[in-house]
Each structure stands twice: as structure tokens, then as C-alpha cells.
Phi, psi and omega in degrees: 000120184246129177270149180231105174196168173247134183084200182285151176292150178249125181242128175256131177250117178266118182219193177227163177300323183293318184276317183080178182282169175299152182294338181258033181304319181299320178293322178294322179292336174289334184268331188203168171281119187246133174240124177259130182215168170252185185300325182295329183261004187296318181300323180284332183277334188289324181305124180088356180281143177260331185226140174236122174262115177274078179289329169272084198282350175261004183290143173253018187294332182296321178299320180291330184260009189301328180294344179272354184285129175209108180095000179294133184243333187211134173239127176247130180255126182277053179203161177283320180272142180242014186295330179280346182270316191290136174213168190304315183299318179290318179301319186277350182274174175268007179293128178282138176241133173231162182229186185265039181306132176104328184294323188259357190303302185292315178301319180292322177298321178297319178298316181297315178299320178296320180296317179296313181294320179298323178291309184294326183264008175056040183293324178295318179295320178299320179294320179297316180293324178299315180297327178273002182055045179249126175264110183224109178286136176222164173261137186259171181264133174286123179282319177304129179089349176283169189242138178233145171246116177260120180264109183126121182248021174282194184300319181291314179298320178296317180295321178297314180299317181294319181294315179292324175297327182293337177264013172093013179277153171270116191245131171246138178248136177248141179214182182305318184235141174286141182189169169266130184242136184295335179260324190258349185080220182284122174257132181262161182275141177296337175297341183253021186302319186305319182293330185267332179298330183292342192255356193242159181265328181229134176244119184247121179262113180227028183269155171289158177271114175228177176298333181281332184259349179300128180069025183301324177251106179237197184301320182295316181292319179296323179294333181280344184281157177296149175296343177265006187285154182236124180258130178239122179243110175240013181268267176218146183306312184291002170296338185242139169282102188296322180297319178294324178293317177304313180297317182295322179289317179297323182275357180075021179281337164227162191273322189196165176216136171249116190236121177255347185224152190215162178300318179236127181232135359299155178300125183304146185300331183265010182289138180301333182304326184302324188250006181277126190299326185256022173247131182242112190257134167227160195268060179046063189219010190295337178255003189266071177280164179306127180091006184296323179291326175297321175298318178296318180297316180295321178300316180292318178302314179298320178293323178296319177298318176300312184296321179291339175274002180088011179262154176291143176292157173290159172062046176288134183272135168282108187291339176286316181280326179094018177201166176268124184292140174254122186235115174299153181306131176079011184230139180283143177288148176204000000 
């Protein structure tokens, strides 16, 4: 990867007043000429910029400012998902896009394991009974030996599969293509989801949002699941048809859902999920452990140093597919 400019590289950091700049801004300024802006100032900041850091990672401002781009070579998104960033002009351009692959893998996997264990051990029910001052003995579900289907074979999906396997679960991973994987074993195709949904106790959605995965879990898929099944979504809200999920939960066709992501965020005040007893809502925070922004800042600084040396940044996104491929050593991505 060869950069073409005269003088120092120019880096634009897109952020908000609420979030502020990265904690390592001074280090970035030692490496390049840095301009910090918000969405309103992006069009004025972009001319002459070589690198754009999407510190405001859900912003769609680049699409609106695309006519101001001249000389931009690389966009880094401080998030695992790039669905809010990609648009036709960017896809068709030669601009390299990278994401924050790796930063969130383990924290999200820990959240998923906690969600599974909380469901099996009825922790939410115990808290409800405690508040009502009710002593009610129940029998719990053994997690060891139960079955999980993890949809998504990227870094987050892999970490989830490994974490659930560590507590003794039988884990199947689904991805775009069926294959043998050196880390995961047999990976099944998402086109064959219906056959596998019938067999599992927990369904974990950790896939990126693309045109192929939008609405991946709808009425047909929910109908195929066990009435005792538990759905966990840590990917993106639109992976699930929320209206169909509400119906399935109300009718008792599945048992529960743990949801960290939603079609509309923040979750609207009048949404049925808020008051459904067997839905557990969190505010798109499953990977946001203490120090997460510092980790994102350091990842971009390391990538910027690579880029300034003429090397490709880590975690380059395939703009056609909409995600950065994760490839085990010695194995081709698919």
C-alpha cells in the first residue's frame, strides 16, 4: 500500500461533543496533521485529508460529505460493524476501509455466556421473586451438554463459540458458506438454518448486518425453534424481524430473548420489549467494558503507524461483503 502526498499526512477525526476525541490524540498529532470535527464540519475538513477516523462510529456523515472527498485513501471505523458507514460511492471507490475487529470479541463472548447462564439458572426470575419477597424453590437447567447455534464465524462469533464450549455446551457455528474450519470444526451454511434451529437450546446472533443477513431470523425461523429456545442478539438489530419475535414470545413459541441491539436505537419507549417478562434488554453495550475506548484508540494508532510505513492496516473490510474476513492460520477465508 503506497501513500501519495507531499509533506505530513492529514488525518480527520470525526467525533461528537459528547464522546470527545480519542485519549491518544497527542500521540496521533505527533504522527500526522490531525483535524477533529463533528458531522457538521466534516465537509470542510475532508478536502486534502488522507485518513478519516470514524470515532463517531454510527455516523452516516461521510455519505453526505462524499462530494468533498479528494485524496482520501483510508477510512477506519472504531466499531466492529460497518453497516452504517458503507454506501455505493465508498464501495465503488479505491478508499480502503478497516474496522475494530478484535477489540470486542472477548467482552461480547463473556456477555453471551452470562446471558445463557442467567437464562438456564433463572437469575432474572430469582430477582423478580426477590423483589416480591417470594421464596419459591425451582429446578434449574443444566447448561453443560445443552446445544447452542452461533450465527457468525467472524472474531466475535468465534469467541462466543469458544466461550460456550468452555462451559460444556455443544456448539454449532453458521456462516455464509459451509466448510470445515480449523478452529470451529464443521461450519454450517446460514442457508440451512432451519434444519439446525430445530435442534438447539440457545441461538446466538453475532453476524454482521449485510443485505444477506438482514431479517435472517423471521417468522419462519422462529417457528422452527424449540418452545424452550432462548435467542441472544449481539450482532445488529435488523438481523431479526422484531414484530415476528414479539409474536413468537407472546404466543410462547420460544421461551426468551436477550437483546443488546435493536432495529431502532435507543429502543422506543412504547416498544413491547420493555414490558415483556421474558425479554432482557440492554443498551447496545455488550462489548463496552471499562477501557474499551482506550483500546479502540490504541488500535487506530497502531494501524496509523503501519499505514505511514506504507503497510496495509489490519482488519481491512471487504466492501462488497460488508465485513473484515477472519482467517485462521493456514486456512483460506470463505
